[in-house]
C-alpha positions in Angstrom: 227.3 213.1 237.0 227.5 210.6 239.8 228.1 207.1 238.3 226.6 205.5 241.4 223.5 207.6 242.4 222.2 204.8 244.6 225.3 205.2 246.8 224.3 208.8 247.7 220.8 207.6 248.6 222.2 204.9 250.9 224.5 207.4 252.6 221.7 209.9 253.2 219.4 207.2 254.6 222.0 205.8 256.9 222.7 209.3 258.3 219.0 210.0 258.8 218.2 206.8 260.7 220.2 207.6 263.9 218.4 211.0 264.1 215.0 209.4 263.8 215.8 206.8 266.4 217.1 209.5 268.7 213.9 211.5 268.4 211.9 208.5 269.5 213.9 208.0 272.7 212.1 209.0 275.9 213.1 212.3 277.3 215.3 212.3 280.5 213.7 213.7 283.6 214.0 217.5 284.0 217.0 218.3 286.0 216.3 220.0 289.4 212.7 218.7 289.7 211.2 217.6 293.0 208.5 215.2 294.0 205.5 215.6 296.4 203.8 212.4 297.6 200.4 213.0 299.0 198.0 210.8 301.0 194.6 211.8 302.4 192.6 210.2 305.2 189.4 210.9 303.2 188.4 211.4 299.6 189.0 215.0 298.5 189.5 217.3 295.5 193.1 218.4 295.3 194.6 221.8 294.3 198.3 222.6 294.1 199.1 226.3 294.0 195.4 226.9 293.1 195.5 224.5 290.1 193.0 221.6 290.2 194.8 218.3 290.2 192.0 215.8 290.4 190.8 213.6 293.3 192.6 211.9 296.1 191.1 208.7 297.4 191.3 207.8 301.1 194.6 206.0 301.8 195.8 206.0 298.2 199.0 207.9 297.7 199.7 210.0 294.6 203.1 211.5 293.6 203.5 214.7 291.6 206.6 216.0 289.9 206.9 219.7 290.6 209.5 222.5 290.5 211.4 223.1 293.7 210.0 225.8 295.9 206.9 226.6 298.0 203.7 224.7 297.2 200.2 225.5 298.6 198.4 222.2 299.0 194.6 222.3 299.5 192.1 219.4 299.3 188.4 219.9 299.8 186.4 217.0 301.3 183.8 215.4 299.1 181.7 214.7 302.3 179.7 217.7 303.6 180.9 216.9 307.1 184.5 217.4 306.0 185.9 220.9 305.3 189.4 221.4 303.7 192.9 220.3 304.6 195.5 222.9 303.7 199.3 222.8 304.1 202.3 224.7 302.9 205.3 222.7 301.9 208.8 223.7 300.6 210.1 221.3 297.9 213.8 220.6 297.4 215.3 219.6 294.1 215.9 215.9 293.6 214.0 215.1 296.8 210.7 213.5 297.6 208.6 215.0 300.3 205.6 213.0 301.8 202.6 214.7 303.3 199.4 213.2 304.8 196.3 215.4 304.6 193.9 215.2 307.5 190.3 215.9 306.8 188.5 213.2 308.9 190.9 212.7 311.8 192.0 215.8 313.7 194.0 216.3 316.9 192.6 218.8 319.4 193.4 219.7 323.0 190.7 217.3 324.2 191.7 214.3 322.1 191.3 213.0 318.6 188.2 213.9 316.6 186.5 211.7 314.0 184.7 214.4 312.0 182.7 211.8 310.0 181.3 210.0 313.0 181.2 213.1 315.2 183.2 211.3 317.9 185.9 212.5 320.2 188.5 209.8 321.3 191.0 210.0 324.1 194.4 210.3 322.5 195.9 207.7 324.9 194.6 204.5 326.4 194.7 203.9 330.2 198.3 202.6 329.9 198.2 199.4 331.9 196.5 196.0 332.0 192.8 196.3 333.0 189.8 194.0 333.1 186.5 194.9 331.5 184.9 196.4 334.6 188.0 198.4 335.4 188.2 199.7 331.8 184.6 200.9 332.0 185.2 202.6 335.4 188.4 204.3 334.1 186.5 205.9 331.2 183.6 206.9 333.4 186.0 208.4 335.9 187.2 210.9 333.3 183.8 212.6 333.5 182.3 214.7 330.8 180.5 211.8 329.2 183.5 209.6 328.4 182.8 205.9 328.1 184.0 202.7 326.6 183.4 202.6 322.8 180.9 200.2 321.3 182.1 197.3 319.2 180.9 199.2 316.1 182.8 202.3 317.1 186.1 200.3 317.6 185.6 198.5 314.3 185.0 201.9 312.6 188.2 203.2 314.0 190.4 200.6 312.3 188.3 200.5 309.2 188.7 204.3 308.6 192.5 204.4 309.3 193.0 204.6 305.5 196.2 202.7 305.5 197.8 204.6 308.5 199.2 202.8 311.5 200.6 203.7 314.9 202.9 201.7 317.2 201.2 199.7 319.9 203.1 197.3 322.2 205.5 195.9 319.6 202.9 195.9 316.8 201.4 198.4 314.4 197.8 199.3 315.1 195.4 200.3 312.4 194.7 203.8 313.7 195.7 207.4 312.9 199.2 208.2 314.1 197.6 210.9 316.3 196.9 208.2 318.9 199.5 207.0 321.4 198.7 203.4 322.3 200.3 201.1 324.8 198.6 197.9 323.5 196.6 196.5 320.6 193.7 195.0 322.7 190.9 197.5 323.5 187.7 196.7 325.4 184.3 197.6 324.0 181.2 198.4 326.0 179.5 195.3 324.6 178.9 191.9 326.2 177.7 188.7 324.7 174.7 186.7 325.9 177.1 184.3 327.6 178.5 187.1 329.7 181.8 187.4 327.9 183.0 190.9 327.1 183.8 192.0 323.6 187.2 193.4 322.7 188.8 194.6 319.4 192.3 193.9 318.1 193.5 197.2 316.6 196.5 195.6 314.9 194.5 193.1 312.9 191.0 194.6 312.9 189.4 191.5 314.4 186.7 191.5 317.2 186.5 188.7 319.7 185.2 188.1 323.2 186.8 187.0 326.5 185.9 186.5 330.1 185.3 189.9 331.7 188.0 189.4 334.3 190.8 188.9 331.7 193.3 191.8 331.7 196.7 190.8 330.2 197.5 193.5 327.5 193.9 194.7 327.7 193.3 198.5 327.7 190.7 201.2 327.8 190.4 203.7 325.0 187.5 206.1 325.6 185.0 207.9 323.4 182.3 210.6 323.7 180.1 212.5 321.3 182.0 215.4 319.6 
């Protein structure tokens, strides 16, 4: 008979504690896993390899841990005007791949389409300094209904960029990267009661007015109905 039974109990307890503590420790990440970072330009319902993965909000990235290999990415628009964005990606172990899904803004041979507003934009601006009258003439000269955008249309462009930017004369403009811009100042078709012409800063999202003969860094980006 053990003369000190309490000693055995202490020894068993001391041996058990490390095992319990170890069981409570967080598990290490699975070796060989990959990450997929997704961003959408419009709200949509996401599926990865056919499996529902919840909703993506416009401009809000989500990252998913997945096994390496091919992944079918599909996101159906919540707006009836938006169809579905679908992409195939190949994930590599221990790497993060980023993908932007385009439901609202789509590049075509004719320009950049805003599917929500049913507008077609020129992919590039006119490329050089131009006053308000010259900007309007440049757009009209393209024919096929092209014109300067309204103030509201320019403001809608920057507001719907969903966190995306594109380079523009040393700055970053709030617009889909599908655009190629040579400046951040774009004339609108609007004029104030005092005769000043309205323009929009694409890098800040602000709208202001200026004498119509001003031209330094001013550009024409044109629009027409889709």
